[in-house]
Phi, psi and omega in degrees: 000134180292164179301317180297317180295322178295315180299314179300315181297318181290321177295317180297321180295318178294318182293333182265357188284336183066025183285174177298160180307147180287345176227133178268111181234152180295145179296151179233098180300137177075016181294146179273143181290138175213169180209150174232149177260116177258093192255118178256156178187194179259122189306140176259003180239213181285132178286167179290151173274349184269132176265110182294155182285335179267138183293339182290338183258096175281168183291344180253009173287135183222170175223143184276130179225164174219157175255123180290149180299143181287348181270355180289146179285328182257121177053050181298137175076354184284152174278136186214169167273152171300141179161180181173196182292151171279115182275161179304329181279353180277133180295323182195178179301328178298314179298321180295316181296318179292319179297312181297320180297319178295317181293326185270330186237349181077009180293158177268110184297338180292342178270001182259125173266118178279118181274339180147189180233153173265165178300138182300149181241126179279136177245113184293321185299312183261355180058049176240151171249106192260124175264115174284124179257118182270123182234158175235130184276086182286333177222088184299147175232163182295144176235155184196171171284116181275319182229111183294342177285343182253321186227146177259336181199151173229129185207161179251116185262130176299130180297324179299325176296320180292328180278343182300117180305332180291342182256010186246156178179202178229151168257148181234123177249121179246123184207130176053041177079003179248156179231131177239126180243137180212160180295154179214154179228142171260126180248110179300138181212157182298335180263006183119166182290135170271138174259118177262121181213187178066214185301317182299316179292320178298318180293315178299314180300313181294320180293315179298322178295316179298324180284343185081021182268343187297138175253149181304133181219163186274104181281001176262350181283120181267132178250121180297142178280126179249117181282000000 
């Protein structure tokens, strides 16, 4: 089985398992439904220089990400998955994730194979209950920034780069005498490294761990947050 076929099979198995959430977060009563599209495929750009330890992760396996506009009031400048609230017209979180992805990146949803969903994750800050929708790009289409008021960049990141221990660390937020530490990833880019942190990094970290793809990394290494 090829690396791409193995990756797709392993992602599908996790999405169909009905297992506990990949990240344990406190419940948020009254949270609004939302969904994100976690879309994997075969890279259309330069492959990773890092050779992952698992055979399922080839150097050209990628995941779709976007950088939120720095002018947004909520999570400005952060790296995220395409997604948003489940609207009344959406049949379910899957429909919402595909609609939002098309609106934000211009992808053709007909080329996306939905492998399944992960258990919803509550977000206390935004009071959303987010369903991760796992997708496979069986027929890739061009992606771009559709609305500059919403996104600053849309890009496909090699998964091997995300798994590379040299690109991993933690971000630390200190506020009002409290400290919050969370996983972080550095994503090499032509305009400089993107720092993936917060919810997106937690979801990637939890998913990679569930898949058995994670490589040992230094959890004491602090990566500065770049807005």
